[in-house]
MIDOSE-1310 file (N, C-alpha, C; in nm, 2 decimals, decimal comma, always signed):
residues 291
mlkd	+0,59/+0,73/+3,24/+0,61/+0,59/+3,20/+0,49/+0,54/+3,11; +0,37/+0,57/+3,15/+0,25/+0,54/+3,08/+0,25/+0,60/+2,94; +0,29/+0,73/+2,94/+0,30/+0,81/+2,81/+0,40/+0,74/+2,72; +0,51/+0,69/+2,77/+0,61/+0,63/+2,69/+0,56/+0,50/+2,63
ring	+0,48/+0,42/+2,71/+0,43/+0,30/+2,67/+0,32/+0,32/+2,56; +0,24/+0,42/+2,57/+0,14/+0,46/+2,47/+0,21/+0,50/+2,34; +0,31/+0,58/+2,36/+0,39/+0,62/+2,24/+0,46/+0,50/+2,17; +0,51/+0,41/+2,25/+0,57/+0,29/+2,20/+0,47/+0,21/+2,13
flkl	+0,35/+0,19/+2,18/+0,25/+0,11/+2,11/+0,21/+0,17/+1,98; +0,19/+0,31/+1,98/+0,16/+0,37/+1,85/+0,27/+0,35/+1,75; +0,40/+0,35/+1,79/+0,51/+0,32/+1,70/+0,50/+0,18/+1,65; +0,47/+0,09/+1,75/+0,46/-0,05/+1,71/+0,36/-0,08/+1,60
irig	+0,25/-0,02/+1,61/+0,14/-0,05/+1,51/+0,15/+0,05/+1,39; +0,25/+0,13/+1,39/+0,27/+0,23/+1,28/+0,14/+0,30/+1,25; +0,09/+0,37/+1,35/-0,05/+0,43/+1,35/-0,07/+0,51/+1,22; +0,02/+0,59/+1,18/+0,00/+0,68/+1,06/-0,01/+0,59/+0,94
islf	+0,08/+0,50/+0,92/+0,07/+0,41/+0,80/-0,05/+0,32/+0,80; -0,09/+0,27/+0,92/-0,21/+0,19/+0,93/-0,33/+0,27/+0,89; -0,34/+0,39/+0,93/-0,46/+0,47/+0,90/-0,45/+0,51/+0,75; -0,34/+0,54/+0,70/-0,32/+0,58/+0,56/-0,36/+0,47/+0,47
gcig	-0,34/+0,34/+0,51/-0,37/+0,23/+0,43/-0,52/+0,21/+0,41; -0,60/+0,28/+0,49/-0,75/+0,27/+0,48/-0,81/+0,36/+0,38; -0,73/+0,45/+0,33/-0,78/+0,55/+0,23/-0,84/+0,48/+0,11; -0,77/+0,38/+0,06/-0,81/+0,31/-0,06/-0,95/+0,25/-0,05
lfvs	-0,99/+0,21/+0,07/-1,12/+0,15/+0,10/-1,23/+0,25/+0,06; -1,22/+0,37/+0,11/-1,32/+0,47/+0,08/-1,31/+0,52/-0,06; -1,19/+0,53/-0,12/-1,18/+0,57/-0,26/-1,25/+0,47/-0,35; -1,23/+0,34/-0,32/-1,29/+0,24/-0,40/-1,45/+0,24/-0,38
gila	-1,49/+0,27/-0,26/-1,64/+0,28/-0,24/-1,70/+0,39/-0,32; -1,63/+0,50/-0,33/-1,68/+0,62/-0,40/-1,68/+0,59/-0,56; -1,57/+0,53/-0,60/-1,55/+0,50/-0,75/-1,66/+0,40/-0,79; -1,69/+0,31/-0,70/-1,79/+0,20/-0,73/-1,93/+0,25/-0,71
edlt	-1,95/+0,37/-0,66/-2,08/+0,43/-0,63/-2,15/+0,35/-0,52; -2,08/+0,28/-0,44/-2,14/+0,20/-0,33/-2,14/+0,28/-0,20; -2,05/+0,37/-0,18/-2,04/+0,45/-0,06/-2,11/+0,58/-0,08; -2,22/+0,60/-0,03/-2,30/+0,72/-0,05/-2,33/+0,80/+0,08
gfqi	-2,29/+0,74/+0,19/-2,32/+0,80/+0,32/-2,26/+0,71/+0,43; -2,31/+0,73/+0,55/-2,26/+0,64/+0,66/-2,32/+0,50/+0,64; -2,23/+0,40/+0,62/-2,27/+0,26/+0,61/-2,19/+0,17/+0,70; -2,26/+0,09/+0,78/-2,19/+0,01/+0,88/-2,09/-0,08/+0,82
eyli	-2,11/-0,13/+0,70/-2,02/-0,22/+0,63/-1,88/-0,16/+0,62; -1,88/-0,03/+0,58/-1,75/+0,04/+0,56/-1,68/+0,07/+0,69; -1,76/+0,09/+0,80/-1,69/+0,11/+0,93/-1,63/-0,02/+0,97; -1,69/-0,14/+0,95/-1,64/-0,27/+0,98/-1,51/-0,29/+0,90
affi	-1,52/-0,26/+0,77/-1,41/-0,28/+0,68/-1,29/-0,19/+0,71; -1,32/-0,07/+0,76/-1,21/+0,02/+0,80/-1,14/-0,04/+0,92; -1,21/-0,09/+1,02/-1,14/-0,15/+1,13/-1,06/-0,28/+1,09; -1,12/-0,35/+0,99/-1,05/-0,47/+0,95/-0,91/-0,44/+0,89
ifis	-0,91/-0,34/+0,80/-0,79/-0,30/+0,74/-0,69/-0,24/+0,84; -0,74/-0,15/+0,92/-0,65/-0,08/+1,02/-0,59/-0,19/+1,12; -0,67/-0,28/+1,17/-0,63/-0,37/+1,27/-0,54/-0,48/+1,20; -0,57/-0,51/+1,08/-0,48/-0,61/+1,01/-0,34/-0,55/+0,99
aaga	-0,33/-0,42/+0,95/-0,20/-0,36/+0,94/-0,13/-0,35/+1,07; -0,20/-0,31/+1,17/-0,14/-0,29/+1,31/-0,08/-0,43/+1,35; -0,16/-0,53/+1,34/-0,11/-0,67/+1,38/+0,01/-0,71/+1,30; +0,01/-0,69/+1,17/+0,12/-0,73/+1,08/+0,25/-0,65/+1,12
fain	+0,23/-0,53/+1,16/+0,35/-0,45/+1,20/+0,40/-0,50/+1,33; +0,31/-0,54/+1,42/+0,35/-0,59/+1,55/+0,43/-0,72/+1,54; +0,38/-0,81/+1,46/+0,44/-0,94/+1,44/+0,58/-0,92/+1,37; +0,58/-0,82/+1,28/+0,71/-0,79/+1,21/+0,82/-0,75/+1,31
dyyd	+0,78/-0,66/+1,41/+0,88/-0,62/+1,51/+0,92/-0,73/+1,60; +0,82/-0,82/+1,63/+0,85/-0,93/+1,72/+0,96/-1,02/+1,66; +0,94/-1,06/+1,53/+1,04/-1,14/+1,46/+1,17/-1,08/+1,42; +1,16/-0,95/+1,40/+1,29/-0,87/+1,36/+1,36/-0,81/+1,48
feid	+1,32/-0,85/+1,60/+1,38/-0,78/+1,72/+1,53/-0,79/+1,72; +1,59/-0,91/+1,70/+1,74/-0,92/+1,71/+1,80/-0,85/+1,60; +1,75/-0,85/+1,48/+1,80/-0,78/+1,36/+1,80/-0,63/+1,39; +1,68/-0,58/+1,43/+1,66/-0,44/+1,46/+1,76/-0,39/+1,57
kknk	+1,78/-0,48/+1,67/+1,87/-0,44/+1,78/+2,01/-0,44/+1,73; +2,05/-0,53/+1,64/+2,19/-0,53/+1,58/+2,21/-0,41/+1,50; +2,11/-0,37/+1,43/+2,12/-0,25/+1,34/+2,09/-0,12/+1,41; +2,06/-0,12/+1,54/+2,04/+0,00/+1,62/+1,92/+0,08/+1,56
rddr	+1,81/+0,01/+1,54/+1,69/+0,08/+1,49/+1,62/+0,15/+1,60; +1,66/+0,27/+1,62/+1,60/+0,35/+1,73/+1,46/+0,40/+1,70; +1,41/+0,36/+1,58/+1,27/+0,39/+1,55/+1,17/+0,27/+1,59; +1,23/+0,17/+1,64/+1,16/+0,05/+1,68/+1,14/+0,05/+1,83
plvl	+1,01/+0,04/+1,88/+0,98/+0,05/+2,02/+1,04/-0,06/+2,11; +1,05/-0,18/+2,05/+1,11/-0,29/+2,12/+1,26/-0,27/+2,14; +1,32/-0,22/+2,05/+1,47/-0,19/+2,06/+1,49/-0,08/+2,17; +1,40/+0,02/+2,17/+1,41/+0,12/+2,27/+1,37/+0,08/+2,41
glls	+1,31/-0,04/+2,42/+1,26/-0,09/+2,55/+1,13/-0,03/+2,60; +1,06/+0,04/+2,50/+0,93/+0,10/+2,54/+0,82/-0,01/+2,56; +0,84/-0,12/+2,49/+0,75/-0,23/+2,50/+0,83/-0,36/+2,50; +0,77/-0,47/+2,55/+0,83/-0,60/+2,55/+0,79/-0,68/+2,42
rrta	+0,87/-0,78/+2,39/+0,84/-0,86/+2,28/+0,71/-0,93/+2,30; +0,68/-0,97/+2,42/+0,55/-1,04/+2,45/+0,43/-0,95/+2,42; +0,45/-0,82/+2,44/+0,34/-0,72/+2,41/+0,32/-0,72/+2,26; +0,43/-0,72/+2,18/+0,42/-0,72/+2,04/+0,35/-0,85/+1,99
ltta	+0,38/-0,96/+2,04/+0,33/-1,09/+2,00/+0,18/-1,09/+2,04; +0,15/-1,05/+2,16/+0,01/-1,05/+2,21/-0,08/-0,96/+2,12; -0,02/-0,84/+2,08/-0,09/-0,75/+2,00/-0,12/-0,81/+1,86; -0,03/-0,88/+1,81/-0,04/-0,95/+1,68/-0,15/-1,05/+1,68
iisf	-0,15/-1,14/+1,79/-0,24/-1,25/+1,80/-0,38/-1,19/+1,82; -0,40/-1,10/+1,91/-0,53/-1,04/+1,93/-0,59/-0,97/+1,81; -0,50/-0,90/+1,74/-0,54/-0,83/+1,62/-0,59/-0,93/+1,51; -0,52/-1,04/+1,50/-0,55/-1,15/+1,41/-0,69/-1,20/+1,44
livi	-0,72/-1,23/+1,56/-0,85/-1,28/+1,61/-0,96/-1,18/+1,59; -0,93/-1,06/+1,62/-1,04/-0,95/+1,60/-1,08/-0,94/+1,45; -0,98/-0,94/+1,37/-1,01/-0,93/+1,22/-1,09/-1,05/+1,17; -1,06/-1,17/+1,22/-1,14/-1,28/+1,18/-1,28/-1,27/+1,23
llal	-1,30/-1,22/+1,35/-1,44/-1,20/+1,41/-1,51/-1,09/+1,33; -1,45/-0,98/+1,30/-1,51/-0,87/+1,22/-1,55/-0,92/+1,08; -1,47/-1,01/+1,02/-1,49/-1,05/+0,88/-1,62/-1,13/+0,88; -1,66/-1,19/+0,98/-1,79/-1,27/+0,99/-1,91/-1,18/+0,96
flnl	-1,90/-1,05/+0,98/-2,01/-0,96/+0,96/-2,02/-0,91/+0,82; -1,93/-0,95/+0,73/-1,93/-0,91/+0,59/-2,00/-1,02/+0,51; -2,04/-0,98/+0,38/-2,09/-1,08/+0,29/-1,99/-1,19/+0,26; -2,03/-1,29/+0,20/-1,94/-1,41/+0,18/-1,82/-1,38/+0,10
iams	-1,83/-1,30/-0,01/-1,72/-1,27/-0,10/-1,62/-1,18/-0,02; -1,67/-1,07/+0,04/-1,58/-0,98/+0,11/-1,51/-1,06/+0,23; -1,59/-1,14/+0,30/-1,53/-1,22/+0,41/-1,42/-1,31/+0,36; -1,44/-1,37/+0,25/-1,34/-1,46/+0,19/-1,21/-1,39/+0,15
lvli	-1,23/-1,27/+0,10/-1,11/-1,19/+0,06/-1,03/-1,16/+0,19; -1,10/-1,12/+0,29/-1,03/-1,09/+0,42/-0,96/-1,21/+0,48; -1,03/-1,32/+0,48/-0,97/-1,44/+0,54/-0,86/-1,50/+0,46; -0,85/-1,48/+0,33/-0,74/-1,52/+0,25/-0,62/-1,43/+0,26
slpi	-0,65/-1,30/+0,27/-0,55/-1,19/+0,27/-0,48/-1,18/+0,40; -0,55/-1,20/+0,51/-0,49/-1,18/+0,64/-0,37/-1,27/+0,67; -0,38/-1,40/+0,65/-0,26/-1,48/+0,68/-0,14/-1,44/+0,59; -0,17/-1,40/+0,46/-0,07/-1,36/+0,37/+0,01/-1,24/+0,42
fyly	-0,06/-1,14/+0,48/+0,01/-1,02/+0,53/+0,09/-1,06/+0,65; +0,05/-1,15/+0,73/+0,12/-1,19/+0,85/+0,25/-1,27/+0,81; +0,23/-1,36/+0,71/+0,34/-1,44/+0,66/+0,45/-1,35/+0,59; +0,40/-1,24/+0,53/+0,49/-1,14/+0,48/+0,58/-1,09/+0,59
sigl	+0,52/-1,05/+0,70/+0,60/-0,99/+0,81/+0,69/-1,09/+0,87; +0,65/-1,22/+0,88/+0,72/-1,32/+0,94/+0,85/-1,36/+0,86; +0,84/-1,36/+0,73/+0,95/-1,40/+0,65/+0,95/-1,39/+0,50; +0,83/-1,38/+0,44/+0,82/-1,38/+0,30/+0,88/-1,25/+0,24
kkki	+0,89/-1,15/+0,32/+0,95/-1,02/+0,27/+1,10/-1,04/+0,24; +1,16/-1,14/+0,28/+1,30/-1,17/+0,26/+1,33/-1,24/+0,13; +1,22/-1,29/+0,06/+1,23/-1,36/-0,06/+1,22/-1,26/-0,18; +1,30/-1,28/-0,28/+1,30/-1,19/-0,39/+1,16/-1,19/-0,46
lfkn	+1,11/-1,08/-0,49/+0,99/-1,05/-0,56/+0,87/-1,06/-0,46; +0,87/-1,15/-0,36/+0,76/-1,17/-0,27/+0,73/-1,04/-0,20; +0,83/-0,97/-0,15/+0,82/-0,84/-0,08/+0,74/-0,75/-0,17; +0,78/-0,73/-0,29/+0,72/-0,63/-0,38/+0,58/-0,67/-0,42
llia	+0,56/-0,80/-0,45/+0,43/-0,85/-0,50/+0,33/-0,84/-0,39; +0,37/-0,87/-0,26/+0,27/-0,87/-0,16/+0,23/-0,73/-0,12; +0,33/-0,63/-0,12/+0,29/-0,49/-0,10/+0,20/-0,44/-0,21; +0,23/-0,48/-0,33/+0,14/-0,44/-0,44/+0,00/-0,50/-0,43
ysyv	+0,00/-0,63/-0,38/-0,13/-0,69/-0,36/-0,21/-0,62/-0,25; -0,14/-0,56/-0,15/-0,22/-0,49/-0,05/-0,30/-0,38/-0,10; -0,25/-0,31/-0,21/-0,32/-0,21/-0,28/-0,45/-0,27/-0,34; -0,43/-0,38/-0,40/-0,55/-0,44/-0,47/-0,65/-0,49/-0,37
atlf	-0,61/-0,56/-0,27/-0,70/-0,61/-0,17/-0,78/-0,50/-0,11; -0,72/-0,39/-0,07/-0,80/-0,28/-0,01/-0,90/-0,22/-0,11; -0,86/-0,21/-0,24/-0,95/-0,15/-0,33/-1,07/-0,25/-0,36; -1,04/-0,38/-0,37/-1,14/-0,48/-0,39/-1,24/-0,48/-0,28
lgsl	-1,19/-0,48/-0,16/-1,27/-0,48/-0,04/-1,37/-0,36/-0,04; -1,32/-0,24/-0,08/-1,41/-0,13/-0,08/-1,52/-0,14/-0,18; -1,50/-0,22/-0,28/-1,61/-0,24/-0,38/-1,70/-0,36/-0,35; -1,64/-0,46/-0,28/-1,72/-0,58/-0,25/-1,80/-0,57/-0,12
vtda	-1,77/-0,48/-0,03/-1,82/-0,48/+0,10/-1,97/-0,47/+0,11; -2,03/-0,40/+0,02/-2,18/-0,38/+0,02/-2,26/-0,47/-0,07; -2,21/-0,49/-0,20/-2,28/-0,56/-0,29/-2,21/-0,68/-0,36; -2,09/-0,71/-0,32/-2,02/-0,82/-0,37/-2,00/-0,82/-0,52
ilep	-1,99/-0,70/-0,57/-1,97/-0,68/-0,72/-1,85/-0,60/-0,74; -1,76/-0,64/-0,83/-1,65/-0,57/-0,87/-1,68/-0,49/-1,00; -1,69/-0,36/-0,99/-1,71/-0,28/-1,11/-1,59/-0,27/-1,20; -1,61/-0,25/-1,33/-1,49/-0,25/-1,42/-1,39/-0,14/-1,38
liiy	-1,44/-0,02/-1,34/-1,34/+0,08/-1,30/-1,26/+0,04/-1,18; -1,32/-0,04/-1,09/-1,24/-0,08/-0,97/-1,13/-0,18/-1,01; -1,17/-0,27/-1,10/-1,07/-0,36/-1,15/-0,96/-0,29/-1,22; -0,99/-0,19/-1,30/-0,89/-0,11/-1,38/-0,80/-0,03/-1,28
faim	-0,87/+0,03/-1,18/-0,79/+0,11/-1,09/-0,70/+0,02/-1,00; -0,75/-0,10/-0,97/-0,67/-0,19/-0,89/-0,55/-0,24/-0,97; -0,57/-0,26/-1,10/-0,45/-0,30/-1,18/-0,35/-0,20/-1,18; -0,39/-0,07/-1,19/-0,29/+0,04/-1,19/-0,23/+0,05/-1,05
gfiv	-0,31/+0,03/-0,94/-0,25/+0,03/-0,81/-0,15/-0,08/-0,79; -0,17/-0,20/-0,85/-0,07/-0,31/-0,84/+0,06/-0,27/-0,91; +0,04/-0,22/-1,03/+0,16/-0,18/-1,11/+0,24/-0,07/-1,04; +0,18/+0,03/-1,00/+0,25/+0,14/-0,94/+0,31/+0,10/-0,80
gfgs	+0,23/+0,02/-0,73/+0,28/-0,03/-0,60/+0,40/-0,12/-0,62; +0,40/-0,20/-0,72/+0,51/-0,29/-0,74/+0,64/-0,21/-0,79; +0,61/-0,12/-0,88/+0,73/-0,03/-0,92/+0,79/+0,05/-0,81; +0,70/+0,11/-0,73/+0,75/+0,19/-0,62/+0,83/+0,11/-0,52
eimf	+0,78/-0,01/-0,49/+0,86/-0,09/-0,39/+1,00/-0,13/-0,44; +1,01/-0,15/-0,57/+1,14/-0,17/-0,63/+1,23/-0,05/-0,62; +1,17/+0,07/-0,64/+1,24/+0,19/-0,63/+1,29/+0,21/-0,48; +1,20/+0,19/-0,39/+1,23/+0,20/-0,25/+1,35/+0,11/-0,21
diad	+1,35/-0,01/-0,27/+1,46/-0,11/-0,24/+1,59/-0,06/-0,28; +1,60/+0,03/-0,38/+1,72/+0,09/-0,43/+1,79/+0,16/-0,31; +1,71/+0,24/-0,24/+1,76/+0,32/-0,13/+1,81/+0,23/-0,01; +1,74/+0,11/+0,00/+1,77/+0,02/+0,11/+1,87/-0,09/+0,08
vqgd	+1,93/-0,09/-0,04/+2,01/-0,20/-0,09/+2,12/-0,25/+0,01; +2,19/-0,16/+0,07/+2,30/-0,20/+0,16/+2,24/-0,27/+0,28; +2,14/-0,21/+0,34/+2,08/-0,27/+0,46/+2,02/-0,41/+0,43; +1,95/-0,42/+0,31/+1,89/-0,55/+0,27/+2,00/-0,65/+0,25
kdlg	+2,11/-0,61/+0,19/+2,22/-0,71/+0,18/+2,27/-0,76/+0,31; +2,29/-0,67/+0,41/+2,34/-0,71/+0,54/+2,24/-0,80/+0,61; +2,11/-0,78/+0,58/+2,01/-0,86/+0,65/+1,97/-0,99/+0,57; +2,03/-1,01/+0,46/+2,00/-1,12/+0,38/+1,87/-1,12/+0,30
ikti	+1,82/-1,00/+0,28/+1,69/-0,98/+0,21/+1,72/-0,97/+0,06; +1,66/-1,06/-0,02/+1,69/-1,06/-0,16/+1,59/-0,97/-0,23; +1,64/-0,87/-0,29/+1,55/-0,77/-0,37/+1,61/-0,76/-0,51; +1,54/-0,70/-0,60/+1,59/-0,68/-0,74/+1,71/-0,60/-0,74
pcef	+1,72/-0,49/-0,67/+1,85/-0,41/-0,67/+1,97/-0,49/-0,61; +1,94/-0,57/-0,51/+2,05/-0,66/-0,45/+2,10/-0,76/-0,55; +2,01/-0,82/-0,62/+2,04/-0,93/-0,71/+2,09/-0,89/-0,85; +2,03/-0,78/-0,90/+2,06/-0,74/-1,04/+2,12/-0,60/-1,06
glkk	+2,14/-0,53/-0,95/+2,20/-0,40/-0,95/+2,11/-0,28/-0,96; +2,16/-0,16/-0,93/+2,07/-0,05/-0,91/+2,02/+0,00/-1,05; +2,10/+0,00/-1,15/+2,05/+0,05/-1,28/+1,94/-0,04/-1,34; +1,96/-0,17/-1,33/+1,85/-0,25/-1,38/+1,72/-0,24/-1,30
aarv	+1,74/-0,22/-1,17/+1,62/-0,20/-1,09/+1,55/-0,07/-1,13; +1,63/+0,03/-1,16/+1,57/+0,16/-1,20/+1,50/+0,15/-1,33; +1,55/+0,07/-1,42/+1,49/+0,05/-1,55/+1,36/-0,02/-1,54; +1,36/-0,13/-1,45/+1,23/-0,20/-1,43/+1,12/-0,11/-1,37
tvll	+1,17/-0,02/-1,28/+1,07/+0,07/-1,22/+1,02/+0,17/-1,32; +1,10/+0,22/-1,40/+1,06/+0,32/-1,51/+0,97/+0,25/-1,61; +1,00/+0,12/-1,64/+0,91/+0,05/-1,73/+0,77/+0,04/-1,68; +0,76/+0,01/-1,55/+0,63/+0,00/-1,48/+0,56/+0,14/-1,48
ysii	+0,64/+0,24/-1,45/+0,58/+0,37/-1,45/+0,53/+0,42/-1,59; +0,60/+0,37/-1,69/+0,56/+0,40/-1,83/+0,43/+0,34/-1,86; +0,40/+0,22/-1,81/+0,27/+0,16/-1,83/+0,16/+0,25/-1,76; +0,19/+0,30/-1,64/+0,10/+0,38/-1,57/+0,07/+0,51/-1,65
iild	+0,18/+0,56/-1,71/+0,16/+0,69/-1,79/+0,06/+0,67/-1,90; +0,06/+0,54/-1,96/-0,04/+0,51/-2,06/-0,18/+0,49/-2,00; -0,18/+0,41/-1,89/-0,31/+0,37/-1,84/-0,39/+0,48/-1,77; -0,31/+0,57/-1,70/-0,38/+0,68/-1,62/-0,48/+0,76/-1,70
plpf	-0,45/+0,81/-1,82/-0,55/+0,89/-1,89/-0,65/+0,81/-1,98; -0,62/+0,68/-1,99/-0,70/+0,60/-2,09/-0,85/+0,60/-2,07; -0,90/+0,61/-1,95/-1,05/+0,61/-1,94/-1,11/+0,74/-2,00; -1,03/+0,84/-2,03/-1,09/+0,95/-2,11/-1,11/+0,91/-2,25
fvli	-1,03/+0,83/-2,31/-1,04/+0,79/-2,45/-1,11/+0,66/-2,48; -1,12/+0,57/-2,38/-1,18/+0,44/-2,39/-1,29/+0,43/-2,29; -1,41/+0,38/-2,33/-1,53/+0,38/-2,24/-1,51/+0,26/-2,14; -1,43/+0,30/-2,04/-1,42/+0,21/-1,92/-1,52/+0,24/-1,82
dsrl	-1,55/+0,37/-1,80/-1,65/+0,42/-1,71/-1,71/+0,55/-1,77; -1,84/+0,55/-1,79/-1,90/+0,67/-1,86/-1,88/+0,80/-1,79; -1,85/+0,80/-1,66/-1,82/+0,93/-1,59/-1,69/+0,99/-1,63; -1,59/+0,91/-1,67/-1,46/+0,96/-1,71/-1,44/+0,97/-1,86
ylnf	-1,53/+0,90/-1,93/-1,51/+0,90/-2,08/-1,54/+1,04/-2,13; -1,44/+1,10/-2,21/-1,45/+1,24/-2,26/-1,48/+1,34/-2,16; -1,44/+1,32/-2,03/-1,45/+1,41/-1,92/-1,32/+1,50/-1,92; -1,33/+1,62/-1,97/-1,21/+1,71/-1,99/-1,16/+1,75/-1,85
lflf	-1,24/+1,76/-1,75/-1,18/+1,79/-1,62/-1,09/+1,68/-1,57; -1,13/+1,55/-1,59/-1,05/+1,44/-1,55/-0,92/+1,44/-1,64; -0,93/+1,46/-1,77/-0,81/+1,47/-1,85/-0,71/+1,57/-1,80; -0,77/+1,69/-1,77/-0,68/+1,80/-1,73/-0,61/+1,77/-1,60
lill	-0,68/+1,71/-1,51/-0,63/+1,67/-1,38/-0,52/+1,56/-1,38; -0,56/+1,46/-1,46/-0,47/+1,34/-1,47/-0,34/+1,36/-1,54; -0,34/+1,47/-1,62/-0,21/+1,50/-1,70/-0,10/+1,54/-1,60; -0,14/+1,60/-1,49/-0,03/+1,64/-1,39/+0,05/+1,52/-1,34
pvis	-0,02/+1,42/-1,29/+0,06/+1,30/-1,24/+0,13/+1,23/-1,36; +0,07/+1,23/-1,48/+0,13/+1,17/-1,59/+0,27/+1,24/-1,62; +0,26/+1,37/-1,63/+0,39/+1,45/-1,65/+0,49/+1,43/-1,54; +0,44/+1,42/-1,42/+0,52/+1,40/-1,30/+0,59/+1,27/-1,31
yifl	+0,52/+1,16/-1,35/+0,59/+1,03/-1,37/+0,70/+1,04/-1,47; +0,69/+1,12/-1,57/+0,79/+1,13/-1,67/+0,92/+1,19/-1,61; +0,90/+1,30/-1,54/+1,02/+1,37/-1,48/+1,08/+1,28/-1,37; +0,99/+1,21/-1,29/+1,05/+1,13/-1,19/+1,13/+1,01/-1,25
srsl	+1,08/+0,96/-1,36/+1,15/+0,85/-1,42/+1,29/+0,89/-1,47; +1,29/+1,01/-1,53/+1,42/+1,06/-1,58/+1,52/+1,08/-1,47; +1,47/+1,13/-1,36/+1,56/+1,15/-1,24/+1,61/+1,02/-1,19; +1,53/+0,92/-1,18/+1,57/+0,79/-1,13/+1,67/+0,72/-1,22
lkdq	+1,65/+0,73/-1,35/+1,74/+0,67/-1,45/+1,88/+0,74/-1,44; +1,88/+0,87/-1,41/+2,01/+0,94/-1,40/+2,08/+0,92/-1,27; +2,01/+0,91/-1,16/+2,07/+0,90/-1,03/+1,99/+0,80/-0,94; +2,07/+0,70/-0,90/+2,01/+0,59/-0,81/+2,07/+0,60/-0,67
sken	+2,12/+0,72/-0,64/+2,17/+0,74/-0,50/+2,06/+0,73/-0,40; +2,10/+0,69/-0,28/+2,00/+0,68/-0,17/+1,93/+0,82/-0,15; +2,01/+0,93/-0,15/+1,95/+1,06/-0,13/+1,84/+1,09/-0,23; +1,87/+1,06/-0,36/+1,78/+1,09/-0,46/+1,65/+1,00/-0,45
vlkl	+1,67/+0,88/-0,43/+1,56/+0,78/-0,42/+1,47/+0,82/-0,30; +1,53/+0,86/-0,19/+1,45/+0,91/-0,07/+1,36/+1,03/-0,11; +1,42/+1,12/-0,19/+1,35/+1,24/-0,23/+1,23/+1,19/-0,33; +1,26/+1,10/-0,42/+1,16/+1,05/-0,51/+1,05/+0,97/-0,44
riii	+1,09/+0,91/-0,33/+0,99/+0,84/-0,25/+0,88/+0,93/-0,20; +0,92/+1,05/-0,16/+0,81/+1,15/-0,11/+0,73/+1,19/-0,23; +0,80/+1,21/-0,35/+0,73/+1,26/-0,47/+0,63/+1,16/-0,52; +0,67/+1,03/-0,52/+0,58/+0,93/-0,58/+0,45/+0,92/-0,49
flim	+0,46/+0,94/-0,36/+0,34/+0,93/-0,28/+0,25/+1,05/-0,32; +0,31/+1,17/-0,34/+0,23/+1,28/-0,38/+0,16/+1,26/-0,52; +0,24/+1,20/-0,61/+0,18/+1,17/-0,74/+0,07/+1,08/-0,73; +0,08/+0,97/-0,66/-0,02/+0,87/-0,64/-0,15/+0,94/-0,58
qfgt	-0,13/+1,02/-0,48/-0,24/+1,08/-0,42/-0,32/+1,18/-0,51; -0,24/+1,25/-0,59/-0,30/+1,34/-0,69/-0,37/+1,26/-0,80; -0,32/+1,15/-0,84/-0,38/+1,07/-0,94/-0,51/+1,01/-0,88; -0,52/+0,98/-0,75/-0,64/+0,93/-0,69/-0,74/+1,04/-0,69
isyl	-0,70/+1,16/-0,65/-0,79/+1,27/-0,64/-0,85/+1,30/-0,78; -0,76/+1,29/-0,89/-0,81/+1,31/-1,02/-0,92/+1,22/-1,06; -0,91/+1,09/-1,02/-1,02/+0,99/-1,05/-1,14/+1,02/-0,97; -1,12/+1,06/-0,84/-1,24/+1,09/-0,76/-1,32/+1,21/-0,81
lgvl	-1,25/+1,32/-0,85/-1,31/+1,44/-0,90/-1,37/+1,41/-1,04; -1,31/+1,32/-1,11/-1,36/+1,28/-1,24/-1,49/+1,21/-1,24; -1,51/+1,12/-1,14/-1,63/+1,05/-1,13/-1,74/+1,13/-1,06; -1,70/+1,24/-0,99/-1,80/+1,32/-0,91/-1,84/+1,44/-1,00
ikf	-1,76/+1,49/-1,09/-1,79/+1,61/-1,16/-1,77/+1,58/-1,31; -1,87/+1,59/-1,39/-1,86/+1,56/-1,54/-1,85/+1,70/-1,60; -1,74/+1,71/-1,68/-1,71/+1,84/-1,75/-1,67/+1,82/-1,89
């Protein structure tokens, strides 16, 4: 029984996704040259991001309980009866309060970013995700907020490369969320969630996604040619590495334009995460190794 409750709690807070969302914090710290070893600020920021995500997921399941039950979501612990709705609500409230407390240990700029972003993510789970574009914009903003926090947490300075990387993160996050909505279009229609595929059709949604990916195809290798950061400028190792995700975006875009079926989009969903991770690794190795 205890094991089931623990398993249910880990499902409630989406342990894997919540941890995965913290990666951008450390990536940003390295790109900004702020993270050079163990620093207490980054530990605090890690807990802020992780607990914020956990609380947002908990409040999401609390408000979506009846919908999830109706749709037989057997991946939801509340529907399975592993946890009570009260537990989910309590988790969300305690998480919210802990994050506010932790934010007080950061500098003023980083603290302000956290205190502004936290309510937004909760409001997203409560209902903003059902509004057209809000869902996509807020998920894309989560990429930006994490990257900004990683740069601001120690010196309250946003380096040009972080701003540039965050812009790309926003664009690819926005595009990817539109693509994911293509796979979920029937369920979103049933739940009354307004998305671009629901409102304008699958083909138009695919074209918007490809347009956004095309921008990334241009921006990804640009620091090699333009002096955005001296560590990446004319760095042939970076250029060699970043060309792989660039080429991958091209093939992924072609596939999406040809086939907007749920099966294909779910396959592309896995691929886009791999492309994004390799793009991140390319930037990390680029700033660490000059060639």
